[in-house]
C-alpha positions, 0 to 999 in steps of 0.5 A: 899543505896548507900549514906550509902555504901559510908558514910561506906567506907570514916568511914573505910577509917578514922578508918584504917588511925587513926589506922595506926597512932596510932599503928605506922603501925601495921597491927592489929591496921589498922585492927581494925580501919577499922573495927571500921569504919564499925561498925559506918557505920553499925550503921548510916545504922540502924539509918536511917532505924529507922527514916524513919516514924518519924513525926515532933514531934517524930523527936524532942524528938529523936534529945533531946535524942541524945543531952542528950545522947552525953552529957551523954556519955560526962560526962562519958568519963571525970569521967573514963578519968583519970583512963585510961593510953591511948595516947592522939589518943587512948583517943580521940577514946574512947570519941568518942566512949562513944559520939556515944553509948550515943547518939545513946542509948538514942536517941532510947529510946526517939524514942520508948518512944515519946508519954510518954516523950512528955507527962511527960515534957509537950512538948505535950500542948506548943503550940497549933497544927494545924490539920495537925500536931496532931498525930493520935493515935488509940488503939487496943482492944484484940478481933481485935489483935486476929481477925488477919485482922487488920494487913493486913488492916494496911499493906495497908496503909489505917490506918493513925498515930500511933497504940496504945497498951496498956500495960494491953491489952498486959497482957491480951493476954499473960494471954489468951497465957498461958491458960490450955484451948487450944482454948484459948491458940491457940487465945492468941498466934495468937494475939501475932504473929500478934501484932509482924508482925506488929511491923515489918511491914513497914507501920505500927508505933506500940507503947505499953504504960504503961498507966493504970487505976488501980481502973477500973478493966474492960479491956474495960472501961480502953480502953475508959478512956485511948481513952478519956485521949490520944484523940484517937480512938478505933479499935475493932470487940466487938459490946458492946465494940463499944455501950459503946464507942459510949455512952462515946463519944469515936470514934470506927472503927469497923472491922466487919463494914468495912468488911461489907461496902467493900464487892461487891455489889450484885444485884437481878438477878445477876449471881454467882458461889458457892459451895454448902457445908451444908443443910439449915434450910428449906427442899432442901435448900444448903448453901454456901459462897462467898470469902469474907465470905457472906453466900448464901442460894440456893434454891433446892441446897441441892441435889448438895451438894459438887458441884459447881453450878451457881445460880441466886440471887433472895434477898439480905438481910442485917442483924446485922451479915452481908448480906445474899443472897438468890438465885436459 
């Protein structure tokens, strides 16, 4: 931050001094030059923020974009300079402006489209990569985005690599958000909000890719084909997608399995405090839930409906839907 301030002050000084020389001590030129220097400092600060999470491959692609942007800006300047009636000093300022805008703009485009550009140009396959150099891609499906827990997991820093959102998944989210059914509409809008939250996350790189498979109609099958193409894993909480992906040899990270794995272990005879919120299937049974969503079935708990009570664990049952605790 201090470095950015120092650079900005230097740029303001250079801009103001250039305005002083060009405008022959005209205060308007001096102020204009200083403001131009301030803008340059702000742009450099923005670039530093954008490049904090860049890895080696993305850095190379971005630098290539900046170089091409400089070249393009210079060519445009050469084409229009004969039509500009400017002094040598002003002409140099215009040239610098074209170089900065061209380099910065093209660099950002190459930054956000790094994967596609490397894939199209063949850079992705120039040489064998060491294990530590391979980018880790994880593809998000529609259900896991709507679920929302993926945003909190990503923010903890446990998810490495780049989170991929295919364009066809984004389109499906938008269709759900525009649905006439109110519940579907709320789910779709929640998914879009979660996605926006993740794109703003400090510890998360979310990249939208346009790869599609028009001959395939089902979104789940498209996800599997994209995962094969990119060598990526699929993150989902869809049980069927989980099983089909495994049949195709695609690795899957299931959010529900992760949630079950990180739940605290409860042993027989352990004491718990639980609020009875509804009636159980058997007579006099009461149902409550732990903070992580685990169901607790309490014998003779119905009489305490709406109250918090202390219970003792008698049995723990693991099912495909999750874990159930029986207590008295």
